[in-house]
N, C-alpha and C positions, 0 to 999 in steps of 0.2 A: 827556328825550332829544330833541333837535331833528330837524327833518326831515332836514337835511343829514347827520346822523350816521346815521340809519336808512338813507338812500340809499347812503351809503358802505359800510355793512354788507352791503346787498343787492348792490351793485354788485361788491364785492370777494370776495363768496362764491363758492365752487367751483361751486355749481349754476348761479349766473348765467353764469359763464364757459362752462361746459359748453353751456348752452342757446345763448348768443351764438355759440359756435364751430360748433355742429352744425346750426343753422337757417339756411336761406338768408336773405340780406338782404332780398330782396323776393319775395313769393310771386306766381307769375304767375297772373293771374285773367283769364280771357277776357271780352270786353264784356258778354256776356249775365249772367254772374255778377256782374259789377260793377254792372250795371243793377239786378239783383235785390237786391243788398245795399243799394243806395241806397232802394229801396222797402220795405225790411224794417222797417216801423214797426208798433208794438204799439198796442193799443186806447188805452192811456193817452196816448201821443204824439199820436195822431190827435185825440183829445178835447181835448187842450191847444191843438193847432194850430187846431182849429175854434172853440175859446172865444175865442182871440186874434183870429181873423178876425172873429168876431162883434162882439167888443168895439171893435175898431179900425174897422171899416167900418159897423157897425150893420146891422139887419136890412134896411133898405131899400137900403143900398148894395151889398150883396152881389150881387144880380142885375146891377147895373151893372158892377160889377168883373168878374163871369164873362163878360158880354157883351164888355167890352173885351178880356179875355184871349182869348176865342174869335176876335174880329176880328183881333187881333195874330198869333195862331197861323195864321189862314188867310192873312194877307198874307205871312207868313214862308214858309209852304208854296208859295204861289204864286211868290213870289221864287226859291226853291229850284228849282222846277219850270222857271222861265224860264232859270235859269242852266244847268240841266242840259240843256235843249233846246238852247240856244246852243252849248254844248260839243259836243253830239252833231251839230249841223249843221256845224260847223267840222271836226270829225273825219271826216265823210262827204265833205266838200269836199276834204280832204287825200288821202283815200283815192281819190276820183275823179281828182285830179290825178296821183297816182302810177300808177294804171291807165292813164291817157292817156300818160304818159311811157314806160311799159313798152311799150305798143302801138306808139308812134312809134319806139322804139329797135328792136323786133323786126321792124318792117316793112321 
């Protein structure tokens, strides 16, 4: 039996149609749950990732990579803080202008 035949048997079965009709197309997951699902790694997966990193970068290259990642994350965080600060300053300017206009129209 080929894969396409098995797939057709499953797709055309009444159980598959029941499940497809009664389950929502997309389950709503809040961002916290989505983040936790991303980090749901078992011991085997972590071991394979660490082995790959060790083989790819070598034992002497791992600290350099970690340092570079740390610096990159710090620069990204600083840039985000700068953008947030600029947005807040502009919002405060707009609020001050609105208050000034309200005071001028009320006086």
